[in-house]
C-alpha positions, -999 to 999 in steps of 0.1 A, spaced: -1 4 2 12 37 -1 19 59 27 1 86 37 9 117 56 1 102 91 29 76 85 3 48 79 -6 28 59 -35 22 26 -43 -11 6 -64 3 -27 -75 -32 -20 -93 -36 13 -106 -6 23 -116 -1 62 -157 2 56 -149 -34 45 -133 -42 84 -164 -26 103 -197 -37 82 -176 -71 98 -174 -59 132 -212 -50 130 -221 -88 112 -200 -99 137 -230 -97 162 -251 -118 147 -248 -152 171 -239 -174 139 -216 -149 124 -173 -153 127 -149 -131 115 -117 -149 102 -85 -132 101 -68 -150 88 -59 -134 51 -51 -101 62 -16 -107 70 -10 -117 36 -26 -91 17 -13 -58 49 10 -51 70 17 -56 101 3 -22 116 -27 -20 94 -34 -55 114 -31 -36 144 -52 -14 138 -80 -39 126 -75 -57 155 -78 -38 178 -115 -20 166 -123 -62 167 -111 -71 199 -135 -36 212 -165 -46 196 -166 -90 192 -135 -107 207 -155 -134 211 -158 -141 174 -125 -136 156 -108 -162 145 -70 -173 132 -59 -196 109 -25 -194 90 -47 -194 61 -10 -213 39 -11 -221 3 17 -223 -21 18 -192 -39 47 -204 -65 69 -227 -70 93 -206 -50 69 -195 -23 52 -218 -8 33 -236 20 61 -230 46 68 -193 37 37 -180 40 25 -202 71 62 -180 86 46 -144 70 13 -149 89 20 -165 113 50 -140 125 27 -111 110 -2 -117 137 21 -121 166 35 -84 158 1 -70 148 -15 -87 184 17 -72 198 9 -44 193 -24 -44 194 -26 -56 232 -1 -30 236 -15 4 226 -45 -12 251 -30 -21 274 -16 17 276 -44 36 266 -59 13 297 -90 3 274 -78 -34 293 -47 -49 319 -25 -71 311 -45 -101 324 -72 -94 300 -44 -85 273 -34 -127 277 -73 -134 275 -78 -118 240 -49 -127 225 -61 -167 244 -94 -157 227 -81 -149 194 -58 -176 184 -74 -205 204 -102 -206 228 -126 -190 201 -115 -219 170 -119 -243 196 -152 -233 210 -166 -233 173 -153 -267 161 -157 -283 194 -120 -290 204 -102 -290 233 
């Protein structure tokens, strides 16, 4: 994406309004939000902004998987797995540290939110341990 004057990036493929609509849909009982593709198409700082909004309004409805895919003979599933997991971890750290600094939550709640996104929500939805 291109860089704006404030240092943030813009991604022409995924408008911010789409992410706001997603949060509204997550309020429905049978709708979950999948964050898996975000790290493949956005910078970590942009993923962090989206996660912050989603974790604020629908923390029990967000899922993450690696979305590891083969892009071509050079970029295989291993590379996309690494990219998505590293990006989501970094973005989640940015999000949660900012939320703690802004006193939206304490460290214990931040850890709970991370567990929800990275494991607990999917485990509950799919009936896994």
